[in-house]
C-alpha positions, 0 to 999 in steps of 0.5 A, spaced: 124 480 767 126 483 773 128 491 772 130 492 779 138 491 781 139 485 786 141 488 793 148 489 794 152 485 799 153 488 805 160 488 808 161 488 815 166 493 818 173 491 819 177 492 825 183 495 826 187 488 827 185 486 820 187 493 817 194 493 821 195 486 818 192 487 811 196 493 809 203 490 811 202 484 808 200 487 801 206 491 801 211 486 802 207 481 797 207 486 792 214 488 793 216 480 792 211 479 787 213 485 782 219 482 779 216 475 779 211 477 775 215 481 770 220 475 769 214 471 768 211 476 763 218 475 759 218 468 759 211 468 756 213 472 751 219 468 749 215 462 750 210 464 745 216 467 740 220 460 741 213 457 739 211 461 733 218 461 730 222 454 732 217 449 735 211 450 731 215 449 724 220 444 727 213 440 729 211 440 722 217 438 720 218 432 725 210 430 723 212 430 716 218 426 717 215 421 721 209 420 716 215 420 711 219 415 715 213 411 718 206 412 716 207 412 708 211 406 708 207 402 713 201 404 709 204 402 702 206 395 705 199 394 708 196 396 701 200 393 696 203 387 700 199 385 706 192 386 703 194 382 696 197 377 700 192 376 705 187 376 699 191 370 696 191 366 703 184 367 704 182 364 697 187 359 698 184 357 705 177 357 702 179 353 696 184 348 700 180 348 707 173 351 707 170 347 700 173 340 702 170 341 709 163 343 706 164 337 702 166 332 707 160 335 712 155 334 706 157 328 703 160 324 708 158 326 715 151 328 714 149 321 711 153 317 717 149 322 722 143 320 719 144 312 719 146 313 726 140 316 728 136 311 724 140 306 728 138 309 735 131 310 733 130 303 730 134 299 734 137 302 740 131 305 743 126 298 743 132 294 746 133 299 751 125 299 753 125 292 753 131 292 758 128 297 762 121 293 763 125 287 765 129 290 770 123 293 773 120 286 774 126 284 777 126 290 782 119 289 784 120 281 786 126 283 790 122 289 793 117 284 795 122 279 798 125 285 802 119 288 805 119 282 811 126 283 813 126 290 813 120 290 818 123 286 823 129 290 823 125 296 824 122 293 830 128 291 833 131 298 832 125 301 835 125 297 841 132 296 842 135 303 840 130 308 839 126 307 846 132 307 851 135 313 847 129 317 848 128 315 855 135 317 857 134 324 853 127 325 857 129 324 864 137 325 864 140 329 859 134 335 859 134 336 866 142 336 866 142 341 860 137 346 863 141 346 870 147 348 866 144 353 862 141 356 868 148 357 871 151 359 865 146 365 864 147 367 872 155 367 870 154 371 864 149 376 868 155 377 873 160 378 868 156 383 864 155 387 871 162 387 872 164 389 865 159 395 865 162 397 872 169 397 869 167 400 863 163 406 866 169 407 871 174 407 865 170 412 861 169 417 866 177 416 867 178 417 860 173 423 860 176 427 866 183 425 864 183 426 856 177 428 853 175 434 857 183 437 857 183 436 849 176 439 849 179 445 853 185 445 849 181 445 842 176 450 844 181 456 848 187 455 844 187 451 837 181 454 835 183 461 836 190 460 833 187 456 827 182 462 826 188 467 826 192 462 821 186 462 817 185 469 817 193 470 815 192 465 810 186 468 807 189 475 807 196 473 804 192 469 798 188 476 797 194 480 797 198 475 792 192 475 788 192 483 788 199 484 788 199 479 782 194 483 778 198 490 780 204 487 778 201 485 771 199 492 770 206 494 772 209 489 767 205 491 761 206 498 763 214 497 763 213 493 757 209 498 753 215 503 755 220 499 753 217 498 746 216 505 746 223 506 747 225 501 742 221 504 737 223 511 738 231 509 738 231 504 733 224 503 729 223 510 728 230 512 726 230 506 721 224 508 718 226 515 717 232 513 714 228 508 709 223 513 707 228 520 707 235 517 705 234 509 702 228 510 698 230 517 694 237 514 693 234 507 690 229 511 686 235 515 683 239 509 682 234 505 679 233 512 674 240 513 673 243 506 673 238 500 673 233 503 667 239 504 662 242 498 664 236 494 663 235 498 656 242 496 654 241 489 656 234 488 652 238 492 646 243 487 647 238 481 647 234 483 641 241 484 637 243 477 639 237 474 638 237 477 631 244 475 630 242 468 632 236 468 627 240 470 621 246 465 623 240 460 623 237 462 617 244 462 613 246 455 616 239 452 614 241 455 607 248 453 606 245 446 608 240 446 603 245 448 598 250 443 600 244 437 599 242 440 592 249 440 590 250 433 592 243 429 591 241 434 586 234 438 586 229 434 589 223 431 584 217 435 585 210 432 586 206 430 581 199 434 580 193 430 582 186 431 579 182 433 585 175 434 580 175 441 582 174 447 576 180 451 574 180 458 576 176 461 569 171 456 570 169 457 577 162 461 579 163 468 579 159 473 582 156 476 575 154 469 573 149 464 575 152 458 572 157 453 576 162 448 573 157 443 574 151 446 570 155 449 564 156 445 557 
């Protein structure tokens, strides 16, 4: 691990022209950028507030609405209609098309194919071989007959066509072609020399008339002007960045000041009024009005519930009396012997006998 600090880059000394250009540019740019940066910060804050309070809930509502209107119906359509219909169609296709096709291939096409293959191997192939042997013999006979005719024709073509054409090419056409090629090479060299001379003349003319003035213009005019413009553009860019950062600090300071002023003017008085005025008044109202009213309401509710219970019991008794008056006393159910000892015969703590062991 290197514990030594890397050497800091050395800044070259700047001339007075650089300082004279940099300071006015930064001042002008700062004056122009501060309002823009403050407007930008206000727009950013407003955009964030609009996004958090309006756009995001609206987006969620639109997403839910889109799902409810488009996604869920299509999912239900796919799940409960298209998939069962597709499965039914697949089953029908398998039963009506695939199974018959497999049966037809297995029990019709395959036997027919085997039969055709047997016919090809056992009948057509031997017949074809026999025809090939016959045709080969006929061709051999025809070739033997045509050899003599071909030899005679070849001798006539050799001495009537090939030998005169070879003599003409060797003693007439070849010398004439060599002479024409030598003349063409000489003419090409002459034309090459003429073109080279004209090209050199045009090159030096263009160099003197165009290239050297353009090079001088670039070297002594355009390059210095370009360097100056690049320097100005670089300084303007640096000034914009510096001014944007300073404007951001100014904007934040102004925002904090406005926030503090808003808190002192509105928030702190409202908080003081809530703590010093509204809270004691609310406690007093709660102690003097709300609690007695609530106690009275609870007492009224309790009395009302008791009255309702009493009225319900009275109505129930009156209905029972009316039913007894009309239909008489209901018959009591007969006692059923459950094979259980009565009270005197049950086991007690003072005796060891039970109802099953006593006489």
